[in-house]
N, C-alpha and C positions, 0 to 999 in steps of 0.2 A: 708745387706748381713747374711745370714746366709749361711757358707761353711765349709765343710764338707770335709777335704783333707786328703785321705789314712786311715780313720779312720778302728781300728781294735780291739777287745775286746776278751777276754777270761776268762773263769771260771779257779777258784785255782788249779784247776787240768791241764790246759794246755788245753782244749778242745776250738775251736775257734768259737764264736758266730755271729761274724763281722770280715769279712777280706776285706780289704784295701777300707774301701766303699768312695768313695766321688761324693758330688754333691751339689749344691747351690739352694739359693732360695733368690728370691729378693723381695723387696714389691710393689704391682703392679703385682703379676703373683701367678699362683697357680702349684703348683706340685705334681702332683699322683705319690702314690708308690703303690703297688701291687704286689701278690706274695702267694705262697702255705702257710698254716700256718704252723708257726715255722721256716719260713725264715729267723726270725731274725728283724722284722720291728716294734716290741713293743720294742727290746732292742735297735736299734737305735732311738726314742724316750726317753726312758729313759737315753740313755748318753747325747742326745740334753738338759735335764731336770736336771742331776746331782743325775739321783735317779734308778741307777745300781741296781740291788741284791746282797745281801749280797755274798762275795765270786767274784764277777765279777769283770773287770778293764778295762779300758785302757792300748793296752800293745803298739799302736804305733798310727803314727798320730794325728790330730787337729783338734777342732770344734771350729770357729771363729764367733764371734754374733757380726755386725758390726764393725769388727778390734779388739774384747778385745779376747783374748785365753781362753777359757772356764776352760781349765788346770791348768792357773797360779792363778785362783780363789780360794777361801777358801769355802768351802761348803756352809757358810753363804751367801755368797754374790754371789755365784752362784743361789742360792733357791731365792734370790730376786729379778732377772730375771724374775724368773716364775710368769705369771698372767699380768704384766704390757709391758713386752717384749715379754716373749714367755708365751703364754698362749697355752692351753690344754684342749680340748675337749674327754675325755675318752671314750672308749667303753663298759666299764663298768661303769654304772651311779652310780652303788651304792656303788661303795668305793669313789665316789667322795664328801659323804656328811655323815657327823655324825650322826648315826640314832637315838641316844637321844636327839635331839635339831632340834628344829624347822625349816624349811626351811628361814622364815624370818630373825630369829637371823643370821642365816650361813650365807645369800647372803648379811643382813648389817655391820653384821663386818665384813667380806673381803672386801667392797668396803671401807666400813672406815676406814680402815688399808694399803689398796693397792690403794687408787683413795682420800683418805682425803675427803670424801664425808660425809655431816652428814646424821641422820638416815632417815630424811623426802625426802632426795635428792635418798638416795639407793634405797629407798621402791618405789618412781615414778619410778626410771630407771629401776627396777625389773622389774614391772607392764608391765612399757609399752614394753619391750622386749617380756616378758612372751605371751602377748597380738600380738606380731608380730608373734609367734611361735606356735599360734592357740589354746592358752589357752584364752576362754571366762571366765575364773573367777579366774583370777589373783590372787584374794584377798585368795581365799579357798588353793592356792596352796601354798602360801606363810605363809598361817594356821597350813598346814600338815605336820606331822611327816616325814622323808621319806620314812618311809616303809609304809605309808600310798598312795603313789603315786605309779603308774605303772614304768617297765621299761622304756618306750617309754616317759612319764612326766618327770621320773630323767632326763632322756637325753637332753630333750629341756630345761629343766631348769639348768643341767650345761651349757648349750650352752652360754644361757639367763646368765649366770654369768659371763660366760669369753666374752661374747661381750661387757658386759658392764663396763670392765673393759680395751676395746680397745687395744689389745697389738699388736705390731708390728709385731711380727708373729704368727701364729695361727699353733698348730701342731692338726690335727682332725684325733682319731684315729676312723675309721669305725661308725662315726657318723651318719648315716642314720641306723646303723645295727637293731636297734630298733625300728625302725618310720613306719608306715603305710605309704600309697602312698600319702594321703593329707598332711601327717607332714615332710613327707620326702622332697616334694617338697618345702615347708615354710621354712625350714631347709637349703637347697641346694639355695634359691633364696635370702635368708639372707649372707649365707657365699658368695654369688658373689659379695653382694652388698660391703661388709669386702675389695673387691680387690682394690678397689681405694684406699684403704691405706695401708692396710697391706701384707703381704706375708702368703701366706699359703700352708703348706705342707696337703695333702690329703691322706690319708691310706685309700682304699677301693679295695671290691670285686666288685663292684660296676659300670658295664662297662658304663651302660647310663651316671651316673650321673661321672665318670671318663673322660668319651669324652664330657660333659656338661662343666666341670667346668676348665679342666686342660690345661694348655700350652703343658705341656709336661707331661709323663709317665715314670715313672723307673718302671723294674720288679726285684724283688729280688729273690734268691733263694739259700739254704743252707747259708744265712750268705755274699753271695757275690752280687751285681749286673750284671745281665747280659743282657740287651738289655735296649735302652731308645730310643724314640721317640714319637711323637703325638700319640693319641689312634687312630687314623685313620693308622696310618703307622703299629701301632704292630698289630690290627686287619687283617689289608691285605698282612703283612710278616712277622709273627714271625719267629723267628729265634731258638728258646733256646725251649726245650721240653714242660716243663710247660706251656709256655705263648701258645705255639700248641695247648694243650689240655684243655686251660681256653677259646679258641679262640671257640675250636668245642664244647665246655658245653655252650657256652651262644649262639650261633648260632641258627637265629628263623627259627624254624619249620612251613612248611605251616601247615593247620590243611583242607584243603581243600579235601573232599571226605571222612572225620571221619565220623563215624556215633557211637552214643552209645546205648548198650546195658545192661539190670540189669543181 
């Protein structure tokens, strides 16, 4: 289980980025996290991954991963958990790959170092997952440099690499944001299949995806968790101001009686 207990993060000048955050994630469940831009969602992910920005630090609280206190680990041991125990799908896929190295080499080296796969095993696994994520020509993707692929293609490639490592816990940061409707559906289906063997923290503003994927959803506002519940409960009875605005902004509008004029 990933267990975040009363976690607070501050900058070097004392500004609080996170204040007393507590949440837990178990294998077999999908937990959603939503909230305004700048609320602290990415800061929480960085704390989990041991990649807090320079000048930021944990001022109180603790993070446990399968009863291991991350605060007691060296940075090297913490980072060793990344990939196989804590897997990350980034919001900005351009940061996931070295722009000067072809995709195949990056994927093969990662799977070799993290999973001990041979080159051919890594290529076969990557191709299979790329096909699952909607690529009809996975070989062309592997032979490309990152800059030759669109943001959506890189997003799916990052997801494929992450899923190939079969992490116990998946941290997905707006994983559908760069995808069209068809590929969004493919990725969400693949993530849903991982629930059988993994726990997933799903960060998103996508109400439909949060409703479809998540067992419960946390709302973050100004570095604090302001409410939690199923997406249905949050939609029907929002209590904090941001959630009320979020529900209003996403309410479906009837188009009956509309006419278009030039």
